[in-house]
C-alpha angles and dihedrals in degrees: 000000000000092000090050091049092050093046095239099162097180093049092048090048092051092048092049092049088051091055105265111167114244096198099064119118131205126232093287094043100259115148126206088258091056092049091046091052084104096053144056088251088090093086092052092051093047091051088051091055104264112170106249097204101044110136129208126226090281092051094250117146129200088260092055092049092047090048090051092050097048098241100152091175091052093046089052092049092050092048090050088051089057102261110176108245094199099059114125133203128225091283093051092251121146129207088265092054090050091051090048093048092053095043096245099159097174092050091047089055092048094049092048090051088051090056105264112169106248096196101053114130124212126223091283091050094251116149126199089262093053091048092049091048094050090048091049090229106157098178092053091044090052090054091051093047091049089052091054100253116179105256094192103062114127128213127217092273092055093254118148127182092256108021125056118213120258117262112261117239 
């Protein structure tokens, strides 16, 4: 896993040829593929049979981690390998929500093109639009608006993308 994390392609290749298991997970449930979501090692691991939709103890998948880290090429590769775009982590966030939260405009566009649901709400009721609005990310918000996101969804605190809740007395 260390070689995958550090992006050491030759070392990963050697380890795989020597019989290293690609499906092992560390103490928090991360697999080599999840750790390599930030490197070009992903293709080697996929070719070796890594499970694309494995989730760690927080429910994060390789696609979510790649979306968070703005690796458009890795996101594309994982989608081509059949990564499920609708998986959610322990907070109810999807890969799209992770990309929105971290301001990854290119990844947001790619996930929308791949069919990501733009109006999902997480456990707090936040949608991608609400997340983009609270992060003041105009370029991501424009992508969501272009895709037809519902601008009137409300989270559990009563927050909408346009209207703030009334102060409680």
